[in-house]
All heavy atoms as a GROMACS GRO file, in nm:
protein
  565
    1ARG      N    1   0.083  -0.119  -0.003
    1ARG     CA    2  -0.006   0.004   0.001
    1ARG      C    3   0.082   0.118  -0.001
    1ARG      O    4   0.202   0.125   0.058
    1ARG     CB    5  -0.089   0.009   0.125
    1ARG     CG    6  -0.174  -0.117   0.133
    1ARG     CD    7  -0.313  -0.082   0.193
    1ARG     NE    8  -0.380  -0.199   0.229
    1ARG     CZ    9  -0.456  -0.267   0.158
    1ARG    NH1   10  -0.476  -0.228   0.032
    1ARG    NH2   11  -0.517  -0.371   0.199
    2THR      N   12   0.031   0.227  -0.056
    2THR     CA   13   0.105   0.352  -0.062
    2THR      C   14   0.105   0.424   0.070
    2THR      O   15   0.008   0.406   0.148
    2THR     CB   16   0.060   0.448  -0.169
    2THR    OG1   17  -0.077   0.482  -0.143
    2THR    CG2   18   0.065   0.378  -0.315
    3PHE      N   19   0.195   0.513   0.098
    3PHE     CA   20   0.201   0.588   0.202
    3PHE      C   21   0.068   0.678   0.227
    3PHE      O   22   0.007   0.685   0.330
    3PHE     CB   23   0.320   0.688   0.207
    3PHE     CG   24   0.339   0.779   0.325
    3PHE    CD1   25   0.379   0.734   0.450
    3PHE    CD2   26   0.313   0.909   0.312
    3PHE    CE1   27   0.393   0.815   0.556
    3PHE    CE2   28   0.324   0.996   0.421
    3PHE     CZ   29   0.357   0.945   0.545
    4ARG      N   30   0.024   0.737   0.116
    4ARG     CA   31  -0.098   0.815   0.120
    4ARG      C   32  -0.217   0.735   0.155
    4ARG      O   33  -0.303   0.780   0.232
    4ARG     CB   34  -0.116   0.883  -0.023
    4ARG     CG   35  -0.227   0.976  -0.022
    4ARG     CD   36  -0.251   1.043  -0.148
    4ARG     NE   37  -0.130   1.124  -0.164
    4ARG     CZ   38  -0.131   1.222  -0.259
    4ARG    NH1   39  -0.216   1.231  -0.347
    4ARG    NH2   40  -0.013   1.305  -0.260
    5ALA      N   41  -0.234   0.618   0.096
    5ALA     CA   42  -0.350   0.530   0.130
    5ALA      C   43  -0.355   0.492   0.271
    5ALA      O   44  -0.467   0.501   0.331
    5ALA     CB   45  -0.349   0.415   0.041
    6LEU      N   46  -0.243   0.454   0.328
    6LEU     CA   47  -0.235   0.434   0.472
    6LEU      C   48  -0.271   0.549   0.550
    6LEU      O   49  -0.346   0.545   0.655
    6LEU     CB   50  -0.107   0.367   0.508
    6LEU     CG   51  -0.065   0.231   0.453
    6LEU    CD1   52   0.066   0.198   0.484
    6LEU    CD2   53  -0.164   0.135   0.520
    7ASN      N   54  -0.214   0.664   0.524
    7ASN     CA   55  -0.256   0.786   0.598
    7ASN      C   56  -0.395   0.815   0.591
    7ASN      O   57  -0.460   0.859   0.688
    7ASN     CB   58  -0.170   0.898   0.543
    7ASN     CG   59  -0.031   0.896   0.598
    7ASN    OD1   60   0.010   0.838   0.692
    7ASN    ND2   61   0.063   0.970   0.540
    8MET      N   62  -0.454   0.801   0.476
    8MET     CA   63  -0.600   0.830   0.466
    8MET      C   64  -0.683   0.731   0.542
    8MET      O   65  -0.790   0.775   0.604
    8MET     CB   66  -0.645   0.824   0.319
    8MET     CG   67  -0.592   0.939   0.229
    8MET     SD   68  -0.633   1.106   0.298
    8MET     CE   69  -0.801   1.107   0.273
    9ARG      N   70  -0.639   0.617   0.554
    9ARG     CA   71  -0.710   0.523   0.640
    9ARG      C   72  -0.700   0.560   0.796
    9ARG      O   73  -0.804   0.548   0.872
    9ARG     CB   74  -0.656   0.375   0.626
    9ARG     CG   75  -0.699   0.325   0.488
    9ARG     CD   76  -0.682   0.178   0.474
    9ARG     NE   77  -0.756   0.130   0.364
    9ARG     CZ   78  -0.693   0.081   0.258
    9ARG    NH1   79  -0.563   0.071   0.255
    9ARG    NH2   80  -0.755   0.043   0.158
   10ILE      N   81  -0.584   0.611   0.836
   10ILE     CA   82  -0.567   0.659   0.970
   10ILE      C   83  -0.666   0.776   0.992
   10ILE      O   84  -0.733   0.785   1.095
   10ILE     CB   85  -0.417   0.692   0.997
   10ILE    CG1   86  -0.336   0.570   1.001
   10ILE    CG2   87  -0.401   0.771   1.136
   10ILE    CD1   88  -0.189   0.587   0.994
   11ILE      N   89  -0.662   0.869   0.905
   11ILE     CA   90  -0.744   0.993   0.915
   11ILE      C   91  -0.893   0.950   0.917
   11ILE      O   92  -0.975   0.995   0.995
   11ILE     CB   93  -0.720   1.092   0.798
   11ILE    CG1   94  -0.570   1.148   0.808
   11ILE    CG2   95  -0.821   1.203   0.804
   11ILE    CD1   96  -0.526   1.217   0.693
   12GLY      N   97  -0.924   0.853   0.824
   12GLY     CA   98  -1.064   0.804   0.822
   12GLY      C   99  -1.098   0.742   0.946
   12GLY      O  100  -1.220   0.758   1.003
   13ALA      N  101  -1.022   0.660   1.010
   13ALA     CA  102  -1.045   0.590   1.133
   13ALA      C  103  -1.064   0.698   1.240
   13ALA      O  104  -1.155   0.689   1.332
   13ALA     CB  105  -0.941   0.497   1.171
   14TYR      N  106  -0.982   0.798   1.247
   14TYR     CA  107  -0.987   0.904   1.352
   14TYR      C  108  -1.128   0.975   1.333
   14TYR      O  109  -1.193   0.996   1.434
   14TYR     CB  110  -0.871   0.999   1.328
   14TYR     CG  111  -0.879   1.121   1.432
   14TYR    CD1  112  -0.802   1.101   1.547
   14TYR    CD2  113  -0.936   1.238   1.406
   14TYR    CE1  114  -0.804   1.204   1.637
   14TYR    CE2  115  -0.934   1.339   1.493
   14TYR     CZ  116  -0.868   1.324   1.607
   14TYR     OH  117  -0.868   1.430   1.703
   15MET      N  118  -1.164   1.013   1.210
   15MET     CA  119  -1.284   1.082   1.188
   15MET      C  120  -1.416   0.988   1.226
   15MET      O  121  -1.506   1.046   1.292
   15MET     CB  122  -1.306   1.123   1.046
   15MET     CG  123  -1.200   1.227   1.007
   15MET     SD  124  -1.195   1.280   0.837
   15MET     CE  125  -1.348   1.370   0.829
   16LEU      N  126  -1.401   0.865   1.203
   16LEU     CA  127  -1.509   0.772   1.246
   16LEU      C  128  -1.520   0.761   1.397
   16LEU      O  129  -1.636   0.764   1.451
   16LEU     CB  130  -1.482   0.633   1.188
   16LEU     CG  131  -1.519   0.610   1.041
   16LEU    CD1  132  -1.466   0.470   0.994
   16LEU    CD2  133  -1.668   0.618   1.016
   17ALA      N  134  -1.408   0.764   1.467
   17ALA     CA  135  -1.412   0.762   1.613
   17ALA      C  136  -1.474   0.895   1.667
   17ALA      O  137  -1.554   0.885   1.752
   17ALA     CB  138  -1.271   0.753   1.664
   18VAL      N  139  -1.443   1.005   1.599
   18VAL     CA  140  -1.499   1.125   1.648
   18VAL      C  141  -1.651   1.128   1.612
   18VAL      O  142  -1.728   1.169   1.710
   18VAL     CB  143  -1.432   1.254   1.572
   18VAL    CG1  144  -1.507   1.380   1.603
   18VAL    CG2  145  -1.295   1.265   1.622
   19LEU      N  146  -1.693   1.089   1.500
   19LEU     CA  147  -1.838   1.082   1.467
   19LEU      C  148  -1.907   0.984   1.557
   19LEU      O  149  -2.027   0.999   1.590
   19LEU     CB  150  -1.859   1.046   1.328
   19LEU     CG  151  -1.825   1.136   1.220
   19LEU    CD1  152  -1.825   1.082   1.084
   19LEU    CD2  153  -1.917   1.254   1.227
   20GLY      N  154  -1.831   0.883   1.613
   20GLY     CA  155  -1.892   0.794   1.708
   20GLY      C  156  -1.902   0.839   1.847
   20GLY      O  157  -1.943   0.765   1.938
   21GLY      N  158  -1.857   0.956   1.870
   21GLY     CA  159  -1.861   1.015   2.009
   21GLY      C  160  -1.738   1.026   2.087
   21GLY      O  161  -1.731   1.077   2.195
   22ASN      N  162  -1.628   0.981   2.030
   22ASN     CA  163  -1.496   0.994   2.099
   22ASN      C  164  -1.438   1.121   2.052
   22ASN      O  165  -1.388   1.137   1.945
   22ASN     CB  166  -1.405   0.871   2.049
   22ASN     CG  167  -1.282   0.860   2.118
   22ASN    OD1  168  -1.242   0.962   2.186
   22ASN    ND2  169  -1.219   0.754   2.113
   23GLU      N  170  -1.439   1.221   2.148
   23GLU     CA  171  -1.393   1.347   2.116
   23GLU      C  172  -1.243   1.366   2.084
   23GLU      O  173  -1.202   1.446   2.014
   23GLU     CB  174  -1.430   1.446   2.230
   23GLU     CG  175  -1.578   1.472   2.234
   23GLU     CD  176  -1.618   1.564   2.348
   23GLU    OE1  177  -1.525   1.651   2.386
   23GLU    OE2  178  -1.728   1.562   2.392
   24LYS      N  179  -1.161   1.273   2.148
   24LYS     CA  180  -1.027   1.268   2.128
   24LYS      C  181  -0.973   1.132   2.120
   24LYS      O  182  -0.917   1.069   2.208
   24LYS     CB  183  -0.955   1.337   2.245
   24LYS     CG  184  -0.812   1.361   2.226
   24LYS     CD  185  -0.750   1.438   2.337
   24LYS     CE  186  -0.600   1.458   2.311
   24LYS     NZ  187  -0.523   1.515   2.420
   25PRO      N  188  -0.988   1.066   2.000
   25PRO     CA  189  -0.942   0.934   1.979
   25PRO      C  190  -0.791   0.919   2.000
   25PRO      O  191  -0.715   1.010   1.963
   25PRO     CB  192  -0.979   0.905   1.836
   25PRO     CG  193  -1.077   1.012   1.792
   25PRO     CD  194  -1.048   1.124   1.880
   26ASP      N  195  -0.751   0.807   2.058
   26ASP     CA  196  -0.615   0.774   2.079
   26ASP      C  197  -0.569   0.672   1.982
   26ASP      O  198  -0.640   0.623   1.896
   26ASP     CB  199  -0.588   0.741   2.218
   26ASP     CG  200  -0.662   0.611   2.263
   26ASP    OD1  201  -0.725   0.553   2.184
   26ASP    OD2  202  -0.654   0.587   2.379
   27ALA      N  203  -0.443   0.631   1.989
   27ALA     CA  204  -0.386   0.529   1.891
   27ALA      C  205  -0.470   0.395   1.902
   27ALA      O  206  -0.484   0.329   1.807
   27ALA     CB  207  -0.239   0.505   1.922
   28GLU      N  208  -0.509   0.366   2.026
   28GLU     CA  209  -0.581   0.235   2.045
   28GLU      C  210  -0.714   0.238   1.970
   28GLU      O  211  -0.753   0.145   1.903
   28GLU     CB  212  -0.591   0.211   2.191
   28GLU     CG  213  -0.667   0.074   2.224
   28GLU     CD  214  -0.692   0.056   2.370
   28GLU    OE1  215  -0.631   0.121   2.448
   28GLU    OE2  216  -0.765  -0.035   2.398
   29ALA      N  217  -0.779   0.348   1.977
   29ALA     CA  218  -0.915   0.368   1.916
   29ALA      C  219  -0.903   0.352   1.767
   29ALA      O  220  -0.978   0.293   1.691
   29ALA     CB  221  -0.975   0.499   1.950
   30ILE      N  222  -0.792   0.423   1.710
   30ILE     CA  223  -0.769   0.421   1.561
   30ILE      C  224  -0.730   0.270   1.525
   30ILE      O  225  -0.787   0.224   1.423
   30ILE     CB  226  -0.653   0.517   1.526
   30ILE    CG1  227  -0.700   0.665   1.538
   30ILE    CG2  228  -0.602   0.492   1.380
   30ILE    CD1  229  -0.593   0.769   1.536
   31SER      N  230  -0.642   0.207   1.604
   31SER     CA  231  -0.605   0.066   1.563
   31SER      C  232  -0.734  -0.019   1.571
   31SER      O  233  -0.735  -0.114   1.486
   31SER     CB  234  -0.497   0.025   1.665
   31SER     OG  235  -0.382   0.094   1.645
   32LYS      N  236  -0.812   0.001   1.665
   32LYS     CA  237  -0.931  -0.084   1.680
   32LYS      C  238  -1.020  -0.077   1.558
   32LYS      O  239  -1.069  -0.180   1.503
   32LYS     CB  240  -1.012  -0.050   1.809
   32LYS     CG  241  -1.111  -0.154   1.850
   32LYS     CD  242  -1.166  -0.107   1.991
   32LYS     CE  243  -1.255  -0.214   2.041
   32LYS     NZ  244  -1.304  -0.175   2.168
   33ILE      N  245  -1.032   0.050   1.508
   33ILE     CA  246  -1.125   0.072   1.390
   33ILE      C  247  -1.055  -0.003   1.265
   33ILE      O  248  -1.119  -0.066   1.187
   33ILE     CB  249  -1.147   0.219   1.371
   33ILE    CG1  250  -1.247   0.270   1.481
   33ILE    CG2  251  -1.209   0.243   1.230
   33ILE    CD1  252  -1.258   0.416   1.479
   34LEU      N  253  -0.928   0.024   1.248
   34LEU     CA  254  -0.857  -0.035   1.142
   34LEU      C  255  -0.854  -0.182   1.136
   34LEU      O  256  -0.870  -0.248   1.038
   34LEU     CB  257  -0.709   0.026   1.119
   34LEU     CG  258  -0.705   0.174   1.092
   34LEU    CD1  259  -0.562   0.223   1.089
   34LEU    CD2  260  -0.761   0.200   0.954
   35ASP      N  261  -0.839  -0.244   1.262
   35ASP     CA  262  -0.840  -0.385   1.283
   35ASP      C  263  -0.977  -0.443   1.230
   35ASP      O  264  -0.982  -0.547   1.179
   35ASP     CB  265  -0.818  -0.421   1.418
   35ASP     CG  266  -0.664  -0.416   1.471
   35ASP    OD1  267  -0.583  -0.394   1.378
   35ASP    OD2  268  -0.647  -0.414   1.589
   36SER      N  269  -1.087  -0.367   1.256
   36SER     CA  270  -1.213  -0.418   1.216
   36SER      C  271  -1.238  -0.430   1.063
   36SER      O  272  -1.330  -0.501   1.018
   36SER     CB  273  -1.328  -0.322   1.270
   36SER     OG  274  -1.334  -0.202   1.203
   37ILE      N  275  -1.147  -0.366   0.991
   37ILE     CA  276  -1.154  -0.385   0.850
   37ILE      C  277  -1.028  -0.455   0.792
   37ILE      O  278  -1.012  -0.461   0.672
   37ILE     CB  279  -1.164  -0.242   0.773
   37ILE    CG1  280  -1.046  -0.159   0.800
   37ILE    CG2  281  -1.297  -0.176   0.803
   37ILE    CD1  282  -1.031  -0.037   0.703
   38GLY      N  283  -0.962  -0.523   0.878
   38GLY     CA  284  -0.845  -0.601   0.840
   38GLY      C  285  -0.722  -0.534   0.811
   38GLY      O  286  -0.642  -0.589   0.734
   39GLU      N  287  -0.704  -0.411   0.851
   39GLU     CA  288  -0.601  -0.324   0.834
   39GLU      C  289  -0.508  -0.322   0.962
   39GLU      O  290  -0.561  -0.318   1.068
   39GLU     CB  291  -0.624  -0.185   0.787
   39GLU     CG  292  -0.685  -0.176   0.647
   39GLU     CD  293  -0.573  -0.202   0.540
   39GLU    OE1  294  -0.458  -0.178   0.564
   39GLU    OE2  295  -0.611  -0.257   0.438
   40LYS      N  296  -0.374  -0.325   0.939
   40LYS     CA  297  -0.284  -0.314   1.054
   40LYS      C  298  -0.238  -0.163   1.057
   40LYS      O  299  -0.193  -0.112   0.965
   40LYS     CB  300  -0.165  -0.401   1.030
   40LYS     CG  301  -0.049  -0.382   1.128
   40LYS     CD  302  -0.075  -0.480   1.244
   40LYS     CE  303   0.051  -0.480   1.338
   40LYS     NZ  304   0.031  -0.408   1.463
   41ALA      N  305  -0.260  -0.099   1.170
   41ALA     CA  306  -0.213   0.042   1.186
   41ALA      C  307  -0.069   0.048   1.209
   41ALA      O  308  -0.011  -0.026   1.279
   41ALA     CB  309  -0.283   0.101   1.308
   42ASP      N  310  -0.004   0.138   1.134
   42ASP     CA  311   0.130   0.157   1.150
   42ASP      C  312   0.153   0.257   1.264
   42ASP      O  313   0.113   0.373   1.259
   42ASP     CB  314   0.190   0.225   1.013
   42ASP     CG  315   0.349   0.258   1.032
   42ASP    OD1  316   0.387   0.304   1.129
   42ASP    OD2  317   0.413   0.225   0.930
   43GLU      N  318   0.207   0.201   1.375
   43GLU     CA  319   0.218   0.283   1.502
   43GLU      C  320   0.280   0.420   1.486
   43GLU      O  321   0.243   0.515   1.539
   43GLU     CB  322   0.286   0.196   1.612
   43GLU     CG  323   0.207   0.079   1.660
   43GLU     CD  324   0.271   0.001   1.771
   43GLU    OE1  325   0.344   0.069   1.850
   43GLU    OE2  326   0.257  -0.117   1.776
   44GLU      N  327   0.391   0.424   1.409
   44GLU     CA  328   0.468   0.547   1.389
   44GLU      C  329   0.382   0.645   1.317
   44GLU      O  330   0.387   0.761   1.351
   44GLU     CB  331   0.600   0.518   1.321
   44GLU     CG  332   0.698   0.440   1.400
   44GLU     CD  333   0.739   0.518   1.534
   44GLU    OE1  334   0.758   0.639   1.529
   44GLU    OE2  335   0.732   0.436   1.637
   45ARG      N  336   0.315   0.606   1.212
   45ARG     CA  337   0.225   0.698   1.142
   45ARG      C  338   0.116   0.743   1.224
   45ARG      O  339   0.071   0.860   1.218
   45ARG     CB  340   0.185   0.636   1.009
   45ARG     CG  341   0.292   0.623   0.911
   45ARG     CD  342   0.245   0.561   0.777
   45ARG     NE  343   0.356   0.548   0.693
   45ARG     CZ  344   0.365   0.451   0.593
   45ARG    NH1  345   0.263   0.379   0.571
   45ARG    NH2  346   0.464   0.450   0.511
   46VAL      N  347   0.054   0.661   1.301
   46VAL     CA  348  -0.057   0.699   1.396
   46VAL      C  349   0.005   0.806   1.490
   46VAL      O  350  -0.069   0.895   1.509
   46VAL     CB  351  -0.109   0.583   1.464
   46VAL    CG1  352  -0.217   0.621   1.568
   46VAL    CG2  353  -0.185   0.480   1.358
   47LYS      N  354   0.111   0.777   1.551
   47LYS     CA  355   0.173   0.862   1.653
   47LYS      C  356   0.196   1.003   1.587
   47LYS      O  357   0.171   1.102   1.644
   47LYS     CB  358   0.301   0.817   1.705
   47LYS     CG  359   0.290   0.706   1.805
   47LYS     CD  360   0.421   0.657   1.858
   47LYS     CE  361   0.403   0.536   1.949
   47LYS     NZ  362   0.537   0.477   1.991
   48LEU      N  363   0.252   1.006   1.456
   48LEU     CA  364   0.277   1.134   1.391
   48LEU      C  365   0.145   1.201   1.361
   48LEU      O  366   0.135   1.329   1.383
   48LEU     CB  367   0.347   1.102   1.256
   48LEU     CG  368   0.373   1.221   1.167
   48LEU    CD1  369   0.464   1.325   1.238
   48LEU    CD2  370   0.434   1.181   1.038
   49PHE      N  371   0.045   1.133   1.312
   49PHE     CA  372  -0.081   1.194   1.286
   49PHE      C  373  -0.146   1.260   1.417
   49PHE      O  374  -0.182   1.376   1.412
   49PHE     CB  375  -0.186   1.093   1.229
   49PHE     CG  376  -0.323   1.156   1.214
   49PHE    CD1  377  -0.350   1.250   1.120
   49PHE    CD2  378  -0.423   1.114   1.308
   49PHE    CE1  379  -0.481   1.312   1.118
   49PHE    CE2  380  -0.549   1.167   1.296
   49PHE     CZ  381  -0.580   1.265   1.207
   50LEU      N  382  -0.138   1.184   1.523
   50LEU     CA  383  -0.197   1.229   1.645
   50LEU      C  384  -0.125   1.350   1.700
   50LEU      O  385  -0.179   1.443   1.755
   50LEU     CB  386  -0.203   1.119   1.752
   50LEU     CG  387  -0.299   1.004   1.733
   50LEU    CD1  388  -0.283   0.887   1.827
   50LEU    CD2  389  -0.448   1.064   1.730
   51SER      N  390   0.015   1.354   1.685
   51SER     CA  391   0.092   1.477   1.718
   51SER      C  392   0.058   1.593   1.643
   51SER      O  393   0.054   1.706   1.690
   51SER     CB  394   0.240   1.449   1.725
   51SER     OG  395   0.285   1.442   1.582
   52GLN      N  396   0.019   1.566   1.511
   52GLN     CA  397  -0.011   1.683   1.425
   52GLN      C  398  -0.158   1.740   1.453
   52GLN      O  399  -0.184   1.851   1.422
   52GLN     CB  400   0.005   1.642   1.271
   52GLN     CG  401   0.144   1.620   1.246
   52GLN     CD  402   0.158   1.563   1.099
   52GLN    OE1  403   0.060   1.492   1.045
   52GLN    NE2  404   0.274   1.574   1.039
   53ILE      N  405  -0.237   1.654   1.507
   53ILE     CA  406  -0.372   1.698   1.522
   53ILE      C  407  -0.406   1.741   1.666
   53ILE      O  408  -0.510   1.797   1.696
   53ILE     CB  409  -0.473   1.579   1.477
   53ILE    CG1  410  -0.628   1.630   1.462
   53ILE    CG2  411  -0.483   1.475   1.577
   53ILE    CD1  412  -0.671   1.656   1.331
   54GLU      N  413  -0.315   1.710   1.755
   54GLU     CA  414  -0.325   1.735   1.893
   54GLU      C  415  -0.360   1.887   1.921
   54GLU      O  416  -0.303   1.981   1.866
   54GLU     CB  417  -0.192   1.707   1.967
   54GLU     CG  418  -0.210   1.714   2.119
   54GLU     CD  419  -0.085   1.667   2.188
   54GLU    OE1  420   0.013   1.627   2.121
   54GLU    OE2  421  -0.086   1.680   2.315
   55GLY      N  422  -0.461   1.906   2.001
   55GLY     CA  423  -0.504   2.042   2.035
   55GLY      C  424  -0.587   2.108   1.933
   55GLY      O  425  -0.625   2.223   1.950
   56LYS      N  426  -0.627   2.033   1.830
   56LYS     CA  427  -0.703   2.100   1.718
   56LYS      C  428  -0.838   2.041   1.714
   56LYS      O  429  -0.857   1.922   1.745
   56LYS     CB  430  -0.631   2.077   1.579
   56LYS     CG  431  -0.495   2.140   1.578
   56LYS     CD  432  -0.431   2.113   1.442
   56LYS     CE  433  -0.285   2.177   1.438
   56LYS     NZ  434  -0.218   2.137   1.311
   57ASP      N  435  -0.928   2.130   1.677
   57ASP     CA  436  -1.069   2.084   1.661
   57ASP      C  437  -1.091   2.024   1.528
   57ASP      O  438  -1.045   2.096   1.418
   57ASP     CB  439  -1.162   2.200   1.683
   57ASP     CG  440  -1.306   2.169   1.664
   57ASP    OD1  441  -1.361   2.089   1.743
   57ASP    OD2  442  -1.368   2.210   1.566
   58LEU      N  443  -1.147   1.914   1.507
   58LEU     CA  444  -1.157   1.841   1.375
   58LEU      C  445  -1.237   1.934   1.275
   58LEU      O  446  -1.201   1.941   1.174
   58LEU     CB  447  -1.215   1.705   1.398
   58LEU     CG  448  -1.228   1.622   1.265
   58LEU    CD1  449  -1.096   1.601   1.197
   58LEU    CD2  450  -1.305   1.487   1.302
   59ALA      N  451  -1.342   1.986   1.321
   59ALA     CA  452  -1.426   2.070   1.232
   59ALA      C  453  -1.342   2.186   1.182
   59ALA      O  454  -1.357   2.219   1.060
   59ALA     CB  455  -1.550   2.124   1.309
   60GLU      N  456  -1.263   2.254   1.266
   60GLU     CA  457  -1.177   2.358   1.223
   60GLU      C  458  -1.068   2.314   1.118
   60GLU      O  459  -1.039   2.379   1.018
   60GLU     CB  460  -1.102   2.424   1.339
   60GLU     CG  461  -1.201   2.506   1.425
   60GLU     CD  462  -1.138   2.554   1.555
   60GLU    OE1  463  -1.025   2.541   1.568
   60GLU    OE2  464  -1.215   2.617   1.637
   61VAL      N  465  -1.011   2.197   1.147
   61VAL     CA  466  -0.914   2.135   1.048
   61VAL      C  467  -0.976   2.112   0.914
   61VAL      O  468  -0.920   2.148   0.808
   61VAL     CB  469  -0.864   2.011   1.109
   61VAL    CG1  470  -0.768   1.935   1.010
   61VAL    CG2  471  -0.777   2.037   1.237
   62ILE      N  472  -1.099   2.054   0.912
   62ILE     CA  473  -1.172   2.028   0.790
   62ILE      C  474  -1.199   2.161   0.714
   62ILE      O  475  -1.189   2.175   0.598
   62ILE     CB  476  -1.293   1.946   0.818
   62ILE    CG1  477  -1.258   1.805   0.860
   62ILE    CG2  478  -1.390   1.938   0.693
   62ILE    CD1  479  -1.377   1.723   0.916
   63ALA      N  480  -1.251   2.256   0.795
   63ALA     CA  481  -1.280   2.393   0.734
   63ALA      C  482  -1.162   2.460   0.669
   63ALA      O  483  -1.162   2.511   0.554
   63ALA     CB  484  -1.342   2.485   0.840
   64ALA      N  485  -1.046   2.449   0.741
   64ALA     CA  486  -0.918   2.508   0.680
   64ALA      C  487  -0.876   2.431   0.556
   64ALA      O  488  -0.829   2.489   0.468
   64ALA     CB  489  -0.813   2.500   0.792
   65GLY      N  490  -0.896   2.300   0.563
   65GLY     CA  491  -0.865   2.224   0.436
   65GLY      C  492  -0.952   2.252   0.324
   65GLY      O  493  -0.903   2.256   0.209
   66SER      N  494  -1.076   2.275   0.354
   66SER     CA  495  -1.176   2.301   0.252
   66SER      C  496  -1.130   2.439   0.182
   66SER      O  497  -1.150   2.456   0.053
   66SER     CB  498  -1.312   2.306   0.311
   66SER     OG  499  -1.359   2.188   0.345
   67LYS      N  500  -1.098   2.542   0.265
   67LYS     CA  501  -1.055   2.667   0.213
   67LYS      C  502  -0.931   2.653   0.107
   67LYS      O  503  -0.924   2.713   0.007
   67LYS     CB  504  -1.015   2.769   0.323
   67LYS     CG  505  -1.133   2.812   0.393
   67LYS     CD  506  -1.100   2.912   0.505
   67LYS     CE  507  -1.217   2.950   0.587
   67LYS     NZ  508  -1.179   3.030   0.700
   68LYS      N  509  -0.846   2.559   0.152
   68LYS     CA  510  -0.722   2.544   0.065
   68LYS      C  511  -0.765   2.476  -0.068
   68LYS      O  512  -0.706   2.511  -0.171
   68LYS     CB  513  -0.620   2.451   0.136
   68LYS     CG  514  -0.552   2.522   0.255
   68LYS     CD  515  -0.453   2.429   0.321
   68LYS     CE  516  -0.381   2.499   0.440
   68LYS     NZ  517  -0.295   2.401   0.507
   69LEU      N  518  -0.856   2.378  -0.059
   69LEU     CA  519  -0.901   2.315  -0.177
   69LEU      C  520  -0.972   2.407  -0.277
   69LEU      O  521  -0.975   2.396  -0.397
   69LEU     CB  522  -1.001   2.198  -0.150
   69LEU     CG  523  -0.925   2.072  -0.092
   69LEU    CD1  524  -1.032   1.972  -0.051
   69LEU    CD2  525  -0.831   2.011  -0.193
   70GLY      N  526  -1.049   2.503  -0.217
   70GLY     CA  527  -1.124   2.611  -0.296
   70GLY      C  528  -1.027   2.692  -0.389
   70GLY      O  529  -1.075   2.740  -0.492
   71LYS      N  530  -0.907   2.706  -0.352
   71LYS     CA  531  -0.809   2.786  -0.431
   71LYS      C  532  -0.782   2.713  -0.574
   71LYS      O  533  -0.732   2.774  -0.656
   71LYS     CB  534  -0.682   2.802  -0.352
   71LYS     CG  535  -0.690   2.880  -0.237
   71LYS     CD  536  -0.568   2.903  -0.158
   71LYS     CE  537  -0.586   2.984  -0.033
   71LYS     NZ  538  -0.467   3.004   0.046
   72PHE      N  539  -0.804   2.576  -0.571
   72PHE     CA  540  -0.772   2.508  -0.694
   72PHE      C  541  -0.877   2.521  -0.795
   72PHE      O  542  -0.854   2.492  -0.915
   72PHE     CB  543  -0.746   2.357  -0.660
   72PHE     CG  544  -0.625   2.338  -0.585
   72PHE    CD1  545  -0.627   2.309  -0.445
   72PHE    CD2  546  -0.502   2.341  -0.643
   72PHE    CE1  547  -0.515   2.285  -0.376
   72PHE    CE2  548  -0.392   2.316  -0.579
   72PHE     CZ  549  -0.392   2.294  -0.437
   73GLY      N  550  -0.992   2.573  -0.760
   73GLY     CA  551  -1.097   2.587  -0.860
   73GLY      C  552  -1.164   2.450  -0.892
   73GLY      O  553  -1.125   2.345  -0.837
   74GLY      N  554  -1.248   2.452  -0.995
   74GLY     CA  555  -1.321   2.333  -1.031
   74GLY      C  556  -1.315   2.312  -1.175
   74GLY      O  557  -1.285   2.403  -1.255
   75GLY      N  558  -1.342   2.199  -1.218
   75GLY     CA  559  -1.346   2.166  -1.370
   75GLY      C  560  -1.487   2.192  -1.415
   75GLY      O  561  -1.586   2.201  -1.346
   76GLY      N  562  -1.489   2.214  -1.548
   76GLY     CA  563  -1.619   2.215  -1.604
   76GLY      C  564  -1.651   2.340  -1.672
   76GLY      O  565  -1.660   2.431  -1.730
   0.00000   0.00000   0.00000
């Protein structure tokens, strides 16, 4: 698997945990979600992701990312 695909799975698992009511998912919560779909969480990548998201509100992170994507414009 590519680095990007694994990272997206980690982010997806984190977001699923938040949507499920876990306001601050930890490495164990992420690993548990990934295990449920037969994926093995890379501990180092999970730790890196958690350190980058620490202290940030998920909704604010998504909003900031959406603004960045808006700069690219759309096709059509």
